[in-house]
Short mmCIF file of the C-alpha atoms (twelve columns), coordinates in Angstrom:
data_MODEL
# 
_entry.id   MODEL 
# 
loop_
_atom_site.group_PDB 
_atom_site.id 
_atom_site.type_symbol 
_atom_site.label_atom_id 
_atom_site.label_alt_id 
_atom_site.label_comp_id 
_atom_site.label_asym_id 
_atom_site.label_seq_id 
_atom_site.Cartn_x 
_atom_site.Cartn_y 
_atom_site.Cartn_z 
_atom_site.pdbx_PDB_model_num 
ATOM 1  C CA . MET A 1  -0.014 -0.007 -0.039 1 
ATOM 2  C CA . SER A 2  1.270  3.453  -0.757 1 
ATOM 3  C CA . ASP A 3  1.542  6.407  1.652  1 
ATOM 4  C CA . PHE A 4  -1.401 8.149  -0.216 1 
ATOM 5  C CA . ASP A 5  -3.643 5.132  0.354  1 
ATOM 6  C CA . ASP A 6  -2.683 5.162  4.093  1 
ATOM 7  C CA . ILE A 7  -3.500 8.837  4.309  1 
ATOM 8  C CA . LEU A 8  -6.941 8.264  2.656  1 
ATOM 9  C CA . GLU A 9  -7.737 5.403  4.964  1 
ATOM 10 C CA . GLY A 10 -6.323 6.645  8.261  1 
ATOM 11 C CA . GLY A 11 -6.040 10.323 7.766  1 
ATOM 12 C CA . ILE A 12 -3.240 12.681 8.963  1 
ATOM 13 C CA . VAL A 13 -2.353 12.773 12.698 1 
ATOM 14 C CA . PHE A 14 -0.869 16.093 13.980 1 
ATOM 15 C CA . ARG A 15 1.027  15.928 17.163 1 
ATOM 16 C CA . LYS A 16 2.610  18.441 19.328 1 
ATOM 17 C CA . ALA A 17 6.222  18.997 18.832 1 
ATOM 18 C CA . PRO A 18 8.507  17.485 21.404 1 
ATOM 19 C CA . LYS A 19 9.530  19.815 24.162 1 
ATOM 20 C CA . ASN A 20 13.313 20.608 24.133 1 
ATOM 21 C CA . GLU A 21 14.983 20.744 27.506 1 
ATOM 22 C CA . ASP A 22 16.962 23.996 27.957 1 
ATOM 23 C CA . ASN A 23 19.531 22.566 30.389 1 
ATOM 24 C CA . GLY A 24 20.885 26.199 31.117 1 
ATOM 25 C CA . LYS A 25 22.586 26.636 27.702 1 
ATOM 26 C CA . VAL A 26 23.036 30.151 26.323 1 
ATOM 27 C CA . LYS A 27 21.392 30.529 22.926 1 
ATOM 28 C CA . THR A 28 22.003 34.141 21.990 1 
ATOM 29 C CA . LYS A 29 25.235 36.072 21.623 1 
ATOM 30 C CA . ALA A 30 23.774 38.883 23.730 1 
ATOM 31 C CA . LYS A 31 23.832 36.800 26.864 1 
ATOM 32 C CA . LYS A 32 27.452 35.507 26.514 1 
ATOM 33 C CA . LYS A 33 29.894 37.153 28.789 1 
ATOM 34 C CA . LYS A 34 32.472 38.027 26.180 1 
ATOM 35 C CA . TYR A 35 29.860 39.730 24.108 1 
ATOM 36 C CA . ILE A 36 28.559 41.633 26.946 1 
ATOM 37 C CA . THR A 37 31.947 42.920 27.979 1 
ATOM 38 C CA . GLY A 38 33.020 43.630 24.442 1 
ATOM 39 C CA . ALA A 39 36.008 41.325 24.747 1 
ATOM 40 C CA . HIS A 40 35.771 39.570 21.407 1 
ATOM 41 C CA . GLY A 41 36.938 42.831 19.536 1 
ATOM 42 C CA . SER A 42 33.908 43.925 17.737 1 
ATOM 43 C CA . GLY A 43 33.473 47.674 17.749 1 
ATOM 44 C CA . SER A 44 29.697 47.589 18.129 1 
ATOM 45 C CA . ALA A 45 30.080 45.152 21.085 1 
ATOM 46 C CA . LYS A 46 32.548 47.456 22.785 1 
ATOM 47 C CA . GLN A 47 30.320 50.353 22.272 1 
ATOM 48 C CA . LYS A 48 27.197 48.337 23.630 1 
ATOM 49 C CA . ALA A 49 29.422 47.183 26.644 1 
ATOM 50 C CA . LYS A 50 30.293 50.855 27.287 1 
ATOM 51 C CA . TYR A 51 26.483 51.737 27.247 1 
ATOM 52 C CA . ARG A 52 25.692 48.889 29.519 1 
ATOM 53 C CA . GLU A 53 28.342 49.968 32.046 1 
ATOM 54 C CA . GLN A 54 27.044 53.449 31.932 1 
ATOM 55 C CA . ARG A 55 23.528 52.266 32.595 1 
ATOM 56 C CA . ALA A 56 24.678 50.015 35.481 1 
ATOM 57 C CA . ASN A 57 26.472 52.951 37.122 1 
ATOM 58 C CA . ARG A 58 23.617 55.365 36.952 1 
ATOM 59 C CA . LYS A 59 22.286 56.750 40.208 1 
ATOM 60 C CA . SER A 60 18.816 55.267 39.519 1 
ATOM 61 C CA . GLN A 61 20.300 51.790 39.111 1 
ATOM 62 C CA . ARG A 62 22.012 51.788 42.387 1 
ATOM 63 C CA . HIS A 63 20.103 51.050 45.623 1 
# 
């Protein structure tokens, strides 16, 4: 019997996708330490790191 006949007789079954366990892995560049600190040499990363540092040192960010 072909796949087409199986589909005609049994229909198509849609299932939920299996859940992937995260296991604490970092998936985005933005969360990696070297990227946040600008250590990997990219100019934009260094600039973003500078802005993050300035934001962290603002009076409103300190308790």
